[in-house]
Each structure stands twice: as C-alpha cells, then as structure tokens.
C-alpha positions in Angstrom: 3.2 16.5 8.4 1.0 13.7 7.2 0.7 10.4 9.0 2.3 8.7 6.0 5.3 11.0 6.3 5.5 10.2 10.0 5.4 6.5 9.3 8.1 6.8 6.6 10.5 8.9 8.8 9.8 6.5 11.8 10.9 3.5 9.7 14.1 5.3 8.8 14.8 6.0 12.4 14.0 2.4 13.5 16.5 1.2 10.8 19.1 3.5 12.3 18.3 2.2 15.8 18.8 -1.4 14.6 22.1 -0.4 13.1 23.2 1.1 16.4 22.7 4.8 15.8 20.5 5.8 18.7 20.3 9.6 17.8 20.6 10.5 21.5 17.7 8.2 22.5 17.7 7.0 26.1 18.0 3.3 26.6 18.0 3.3 30.4 15.3 1.3 32.1 12.4 3.5 33.2 13.1 6.2 30.7 10.1 5.6 28.4 9.0 9.3 28.6 12.4 10.6 27.5 12.7 8.0 24.8 9.2 8.6 23.4 9.6 12.4 23.5 13.0 12.3 21.8 11.7 9.8 19.1 8.7 12.0 18.4 10.8 15.1 18.1 13.3 13.4 15.7 10.4 12.4 13.4 8.4 15.7 13.5 10.7 18.4 14.7 8.3 19.1 17.5 7.6 17.7 20.9 4.2 16.3 21.9 4.3 18.5 25.1 4.2 22.2 25.0 7.5 22.6 26.9 9.0 19.2 26.1 9.3 18.3 29.7 7.5 15.9 32.0 8.6 14.0 35.0 6.7 10.8 34.0 4.5 9.4 31.3 1.5 9.8 33.5 2.4 13.5 34.0 2.8 14.0 30.3 -0.6 12.5 29.6 -2.2 14.9 32.2 -0.4 17.8 30.7 -1.6 17.0 27.2 -5.2 16.8 28.4 -5.0 20.0 30.5 -3.3 22.1 27.8 -5.4 20.7 24.9 -2.1 19.9 23.1 -3.6 16.6 21.9 -7.0 15.2 21.3 -7.8 11.9 23.1 -9.2 9.2 20.8 -12.3 7.3 21.7 -12.7 3.6 22.0 -13.0 2.2 18.5 -11.1 5.0 16.8 -8.4 3.8 14.5 -4.8 4.7 15.3 -2.7 6.7 12.8 1.1 7.0 12.8 2.2 9.7 15.2 -0.5 8.9 17.9 1.0 8.9 21.4 -0.3 6.1 23.7 -0.2 6.5 27.5 -0.7 3.8 30.0 -2.1 5.5 33.1 -1.4 2.8 35.7 1.2 2.7 38.4 3.1 5.6 39.8 4.7 6.8 36.6 2.6 5.2 33.8 4.1 4.3 30.4 4.2 5.9 26.9 4.7 4.5 23.4 4.5 6.0 19.9 2.4 4.4 17.2 4.5 4.1 14.0 1.9 2.4 11.7 1.4 -1.2 10.6 -0.1 -2.1 13.9 3.2 -1.4 15.8 4.4 0.9 18.5 7.9 1.9 19.5 8.7 2.2 23.1 11.4 1.9 25.8 10.1 -0.8 28.1 11.6 -3.4 30.4 8.6 -5.7 30.1 10.3 -8.0 27.4 7.3 -7.8 25.1 7.6 -7.3 21.4 10.3 -7.3 18.8 13.9 -6.2 19.7 15.1 -3.3 17.7 18.8 -3.3 18.9 21.1 -4.9 21.4 20.4 -2.2 24.1 17.0 -1.1 22.8 13.8 -2.5 24.0 10.8 -3.1 21.8 8.6 -2.4 18.9 5.4 -3.9 20.0 2.5 -5.0 17.8 -1.2 -4.1 18.4 -3.8 -2.6 16.2 -6.3 -1.6 18.9 -6.1 0.8 21.8 -5.5 -1.7 24.6 -7.4 -1.5 27.9 -5.7 0.9 30.3 -4.1 3.0 27.4 -5.1 6.5 26.3 -4.3 7.5 22.8 -3.6 11.2 22.1 -3.4 12.7 18.6 -1.5 15.8 17.8 -3.3 18.4 15.5 -0.2 18.9 13.3 -0.2 15.3 12.0 -2.8 15.0 9.4 -4.2 12.0 7.6 -2.5 11.7 4.2 -5.7 10.8 2.3 -5.8 8.8 -0.9 -2.8 8.8 -3.2 -3.5 10.5 -6.6 -2.3 9.4 -10.0 -1.5 12.2 -12.5 -1.4 11.2 -16.1 -0.3 13.8 -18.7 -1.1 16.6 -16.2 -4.6 15.4 -15.3 -5.6 13.6 -12.1 -7.2 10.2 -12.8 -9.2 7.9 -10.6 -7.0 4.8 -10.8 -7.2 2.4 -7.8 -3.8 1.9 -6.3 -2.6 -1.0 -4.1 0.1 -0.5 -1.5 2.5 -3.5 -1.2 5.8 -3.4 0.5 5.8 0.4 0.6 5.3 0.5 -3.2 2.2 1.7 -5.0 1.1 -0.7 -7.7 -1.0 0.7 -10.6 -3.3 -1.7 -12.6 -1.9 -1.7 -16.1 -5.2 -1.7 -17.9 -6.5 1.2 -15.9 -3.3 3.2 -16.5 -3.3 2.5 -20.2 -6.9 3.5 -20.4 -6.1 6.8 -18.7 -3.4 7.4 -21.4 -5.9 6.6 -24.1 -4.1 3.4 -25.1 -5.6 0.1 -26.2 -4.5 -3.0 -24.2 -3.9 -6.3 -25.9 -3.6 -9.2 -23.4 -0.7 -11.4 -24.4 0.0 -12.8 -21.0 -0.8 -16.4 -22.0 1.9 -16.3 -24.7 4.5 -13.8 -23.4 3.6 -12.9 -19.9 3.2 -9.3 -20.9 0.5 -6.7 -21.6 1.0 -4.9 -24.9 -0.3 -1.3 -25.1 -0.5 1.0 -28.1 -2.3 4.3 -28.8 -6.0 4.0 -29.7 -6.9 4.9 -33.3 
C-alpha cells in the first residue's frame, strides 16, 4: 500500500465516522490504543503490532521497537500517511495515526483538535513530530512517488498540480505531448484552442 492510498482510505473512513458509522471503533475515554489499532487495520488490513494486542499505547511503542515491526523516524523527518505517533509520557502513553495533510486521527479526552462526530474525539493538526512523541513507520506503507502522465501509451514529463484531491495538467504541456499546436484565445473566449501540428 502507498501512503497516498492510505490517505485516501483514511479520508473515506473519517467521512464514515462523521456520518455516525464507527466501524467498530472504540469511543470510550482512555481507549486510544484500541481506536488507533482498529483504524489502522481498517485502512490497511494489517495491524501495526505483530499480534495486534497491547495493554497501552506505551506498551505498543515498546513492542514495535523491540520486534522491529516499525522504523522510528528521526527529528526532522517528514511524516507520511500511515505513520503511527506515540506519546511516551504518563503511565499509559498515547497513540495517534497520521492521515496526511498535517492531521492525525486519535481518540483523546484532551479536547484538542477538530471534532469528527458526536461521540468521537479529534482529528488534530500538526505537521511536525511534537516533543514527547515518537513516530513509527511500517515497512509495508511505501511512498507513492510522483504521479505519471501517460499520453498515447508513452510516459511524459508533465508537471502536475494537486488541488482538492484532483490532479491538474497544464494544457499547453499536455497539448505539446500530444503533438498539438496551442493557440491562446483566452483574451477573447476564455479558452485554449488546440489542433494537430502540420
């Protein structure tokens, strides 16, 4: 699974949560580990722990380190969707899942972040690994890499812009890849006219 696929599936689940379909997710206070584990499994089909069990978030973090199940990120590393963030403080710790766009989903009673449903807690924003948190990355979630454009069976190097989950292709570059000429009529009609080169 790619990080982009994780992010897309996570968005679908979050939409379900907001609509009241919890998919068996625990909303009870103090159940951050059960919530995060279930959410991760719903997205990937796998648990981030080897046996899927841990008494607390802090225990889950220690297990991931001891078993080599995940790789701990260093300070300054950029998060990717699917990274599991553990807070190692207190008796039990805390765990959240990074879902992309600078946001994590978590079951917390702290009142931080954006509500995702009447009984659910938070999707919290934050681009950096915060002090006290440890980010773990699972090896089966790979970076998606750049999106390719295929024109008439051939990959072409067209720069894409991602806006609102939609890839936008510059018309002039696309037309050039097709071997078309572009006549700019935007001043008159608001359109670009393309036709085959002679």
